[in-house]
C-alpha positions in Angstrom: 52.9 13.3 -13.1 49.9 12.6 -15.2 49.5 9.2 -13.7 49.7 10.5 -10.2 47.1 13.2 -10.8 44.7 10.5 -12.2 45.6 8.3 -9.3 44.8 11.1 -6.7 41.3 11.7 -8.7 40.5 8.2 -8.4 41.2 8.2 -4.6 39.1 11.2 -4.2 36.2 9.9 -6.3 36.3 6.7 -4.2 36.3 8.5 -0.8 33.4 10.7 -2.0 31.6 7.5 -3.2 32.1 5.7 0.1 31.1 8.7 2.2 27.9 8.8 0.3 27.2 5.2 0.8 27.8 5.4 4.4 25.7 8.3 5.4 22.9 5.9 6.0 23.0 3.6 8.8 21.0 0.5 9.9 18.1 0.9 12.3 18.7 -0.6 15.6 15.8 -1.2 18.3 14.3 -3.8 20.3 11.1 -3.2 22.3 7.8 -4.8 23.3 4.3 -3.2 22.8 1.4 -3.0 25.3 -2.1 -2.9 24.6 -4.9 -1.2 26.5 -7.9 -2.4 24.7 -9.6 -6.0 24.6 -8.3 -8.7 22.4 -10.6 -10.7 20.5 -10.4 -13.7 18.1 -12.5 -13.5 15.0 -13.8 -17.0 15.4 -14.1 -16.7 19.1 -11.2 -19.2 19.7 -7.5 -18.2 19.3 -6.4 -21.7 18.3 -8.6 -21.5 15.0 -8.7 -17.7 14.5 -7.5 -16.1 11.3 -7.3 -12.7 12.8 -6.7 -11.3 16.4 -7.4 -7.8 17.4 -4.4 -6.3 19.1 -6.3 -4.6 21.8 -5.9 -1.3 20.3 -4.7 1.4 21.2 -1.4 0.2 21.3 2.2 1.9 22.6 5.6 1.1 23.1 6.4 -0.7 26.3 9.8 -1.4 27.6 12.9 -0.6 25.3 16.0 -2.8 25.4 18.7 -0.5 26.9 21.6 0.4 24.5 19.4 -0.9 21.5 17.6 2.4 20.2 19.2 4.6 17.8 16.1 6.1 16.4 15.1 8.0 19.6 12.2 5.8 20.4 10.4 6.6 23.9 8.1 4.5 25.8 4.3 5.2 25.4 5.0 6.2 21.8 1.7 5.3 20.0 2.0 2.3 17.4 -0.4 1.7 14.6 -0.9 -2.1 13.6 -2.8 -2.7 10.6 -3.4 -5.9 8.4 -5.3 -6.8 5.1 -8.0 -8.3 5.6 -8.8 -7.3 8.9 -8.1 -3.7 9.2 -6.9 -1.7 12.2 -5.5 -3.8 14.9 -6.9 -7.2 13.5 -3.7 -8.8 12.7 -3.6 -12.0 10.5 -2.2 -15.0 12.3 -1.8 -17.7 9.6 1.4 -18.2 7.9 1.8 -15.8 4.9 -0.4 -13.1 6.4 1.0 -9.5 6.0 0.7 -6.7 8.5 2.2 -3.4 9.0 3.3 -1.5 11.9 4.0 2.2 12.3 5.3 4.8 14.9 7.0 8.2 14.8 10.1 9.7 16.8 11.9 12.8 16.7 13.8 11.4 13.5 10.8 10.9 11.6 8.2 8.2 10.8 9.1 4.3 10.6 7.1 1.7 8.9 7.3 -2.1 9.3 6.0 -4.5 7.0 5.8 -8.3 8.4 4.9 -11.8 7.0 4.0 -14.3 9.3 6.4 -17.2 9.2 5.1 -19.4 12.0 2.0 -20.4 14.0 2.2 -22.6 17.0 -1.2 -23.3 18.6 -1.3 -24.8 22.2 -4.3 -25.9 24.1 -5.5 -22.6 25.3 -2.5 -20.5 23.6 -1.3 -19.4 20.2 2.3 -18.3 19.4 3.0 -16.4 16.0 6.3 -15.2 14.6 6.8 -12.7 11.8 9.9 -11.2 9.8 10.0 -8.4 7.6 11.9 -4.8 7.2 11.4 -1.5 8.8 12.2 1.8 6.8 12.2 5.2 7.5 9.4 6.9 5.4 9.6 10.3 6.7 12.8 12.1 7.8 12.5 15.0 10.3 16.0 15.6 11.6 19.2 13.7 12.5 20.5 10.7 10.3 19.1 8.9 7.5 18.5 5.3 8.1 18.8 2.4 6.0 15.8 -0.3 5.5 16.5 -2.9 8.3 15.3 -6.7 8.8 12.9 -6.8 11.5 11.6 -9.6 13.8 8.3 -9.9 15.5 6.8 -12.4 18.1 3.3 -12.5 19.7 1.9 -14.8 22.4 -2.0 -15.1 22.9 -3.6 -17.0 25.7 -7.4 -17.5 26.2 -8.8 -18.2 29.7 -12.6 -18.1 30.9 -13.8 -14.9 31.9 -15.7 -13.7 34.8 -19.0 -13.2 32.8 -18.9 -17.0 31.4 -17.3 -15.8 28.1 -13.4 -16.0 27.3 -10.7 -13.6 27.9 -7.9 -13.4 25.5 -4.6 -11.8 26.4 -1.7 -10.9 24.1 2.0 -9.9 24.4 4.3 -8.7 21.7 8.1 -8.2 21.1 9.8 -6.5 18.3 13.4 -6.5 17.3 16.0 -5.4 14.7 19.1 -6.9 16.2 18.0 -10.6 16.3 14.9 -12.7 16.2 13.5 -12.4 19.6 12.9 -15.5 22.0 9.2 -16.6 22.1 7.4 -14.2 24.2 6.2 -15.6 27.3 2.6 -16.4 27.6 0.6 -13.8 29.7 -0.7 -16.4 32.0 2.9 -17.6 32.3 4.2 -14.0 33.4 1.4 -14.0 36.0 2.4 -17.5 37.4 6.0 -16.5 37.6 4.8 -13.4 39.5 2.8 -15.4 42.0 5.7 -17.8 42.5 8.2 -15.1 43.3 5.6 -13.4 45.6 5.4 -16.8 47.4 9.2 -17.3 47.9 9.3 -13.8 49.3 6.5 -14.6 51.7 8.3 -18.0 52.7 11.5 -16.0 53.4 10.0 -13.6 55.6 8.0 -16.3 57.5 11.4 -18.3 57.9 13.1 -14.9 59.4 10.2 -14.5 61.7 
């Protein structure tokens, strides 16, 4: 009888411990970020830049459907910060560290990321980073565990109308898996033109 009571007590203690450890859940979210301001490379050339401004202010763009357990919404402001560089000026060399923060109805979330790869092209630069996302302030709902997070950025630089250069950028963010390389902004534009051309060609054939 005594052993049975001890066994029951052990089971109850284990259940309580398990419930406590399972109360927090991993963060699940995948989205891209849009920038409304101008991008700029500190050296004037994205292929040699040490920092590139993010075009702040920044906000949450498209969110992957079904991958969002933190109540993130589009147009949520996103703060990007690196040191050295400061607000919006992200380090783009391997080993550079930057942070990203935003808030939802569940609280404030902070990502700390380290650049793991840098891939320059003729007029382009691809950057990838990994790190973790944590819930720094909890307002309501569940408590979330620190979770690995992945980041990719693509920058392009093209001649501008005033004789200078225009820098474009696009960002992906995901806790579910390393995001595939972000299409370069110029590539996206070319794809759009190609689809438009196909649509026009089909219309002319029907006519």
